[in-house]
Structure formats: C-alpha cells, structure tokens
C-alpha positions as a printed Julia matrix, in Angstrom:
85×3 Matrix{Float64}:
   1.92  -21.68   12.69
   1.76  -20.57    9.33
   4.47  -19.5     7.49
   4.47  -16.21    5.11
   5.46  -16.52    1.48
   7.44  -13.27    1.13
   7.85  -13.95   -2.03
   4.21  -14.31   -3.09
   2.98  -10.84   -0.93
   6.2    -9.21   -2.75
   5.23  -10.28   -6.58
   1.26   -9.24   -5.23
   2.6    -5.94   -3.84
   4.65   -4.77   -7.04
   2.73   -6.42   -9.81
  -1.01   -5.5    -8.91
  -2.02   -9.22   -8.43
  -3.97   -9.01   -5.48
  -6.36   -7.15   -7.24
  -9.11   -7.74   -9.7
  -9.14   -5.45  -13.06
 -12.19   -3.38  -13.01
 -14.79   -2.85  -15.42
 -13.2     0.08  -16.65
  -9.82   -1.42  -17.12
 -12.05   -4.18  -19.59
 -13.72   -1.97  -21.47
 -10.85    0.06  -21.81
  -8.88   -3.12  -23.13
 -11.76   -3.76  -25.34
 -11.49   -0.09  -27.43
  -8.08   -0.1   -27.76
  -8.28   -3.33  -29.27
 -11.13   -2.24  -31.57
  -9.14    0.77  -32.66
  -6.02   -1.49  -33.6
  -8.11   -3.47  -35.98
  -7.71   -3.19  -39.55
 -10.98   -3.76  -41.37
 -10.1    -4.9   -44.62
 -13.9    -4.83  -46.46
 -16.54   -2.04  -45.59
 -18.59   -4.73  -44.14
 -15.88   -5.2   -42.04
 -15.82   -1.98  -41.12
 -18.98   -1.3   -40.17
 -18.64   -4.3   -37.94
 -16.26   -2.52  -36.07
 -18.06    1.0   -36.05
 -21.13   -0.87  -34.54
 -19.07   -2.64  -31.91
 -17.56    0.95  -31.0
 -20.77    2.23  -30.85
 -21.81   -1.07  -28.19
 -19.06   -0.26  -26.38
 -19.46    3.49  -25.73
 -23.29    2.35  -24.6
 -21.69   -0.19  -22.02
 -19.07    2.29  -20.68
 -22.26    5.07  -20.26
 -24.11    2.44  -18.69
 -21.54    1.44  -16.43
 -21.25    4.74  -15.29
 -24.69    5.16  -14.29
 -24.71    2.18  -12.41
 -21.56    3.3   -10.5
 -23.3     6.46   -9.69
 -26.14    4.75   -8.51
 -24.27    2.38   -6.29
 -22.4     5.55   -4.87
 -25.75    7.13   -3.98
 -27.04    3.72   -2.72
 -23.9     3.38   -0.42
 -24.33    6.83    0.94
 -28.27    6.17    1.8
 -26.96    3.0     3.64
 -24.25    4.98    5.62
 -26.59    7.61    6.33
 -29.25    4.73    7.71
 -26.72    3.2     9.59
 -25.49    6.78   11.57
 -29.36    6.77   12.19
 -29.61    3.51   13.62
 -27.17    3.74   16.05
 -28.45    7.22   17.5
C-alpha cells in the first residue's frame, strides 16, 4: 500500500511545483534580465541591444511554432474523428 504525502501534494499545488515553466516564461525572464543590465560602455550597450533583438526573434519564432502545433493538433483531432466514423 502506498502512502500519500499530503505535504508534498499541498506544496506542489500551492507553489505550482508540479508544472515545468513554459518557453514564454523563460523568454520573459531573459527579457527582464536584459532590461535590468546597465551597460558601462558602448560595446556593452550594443551587445545588450543585439541580445534583445535576438530574443525578439526567438519570441516570434516560438509564437509561430505554437500556432503550427495548434493547427497540427486540430488536424490530428479531425483525422481521429474521421477514423472513428
């Protein structure tokens, strides 16, 4: 017989520890970190600008991939419905 760890279950529920962070969460965290950086030279300023630009492109590609995933999931759902008929 297995014992249920209620403390662990409560902690996971309240703190959301059972779920892994999404890609958007990681992107948002990186964006906040980049915005908090105070460059001390022109070179550092340019590096931060490039990193922000690259992050913007990553965010855009991520959004496109998620849209494609949604479309593909809908297609699979339709195919499964047709298979059942």
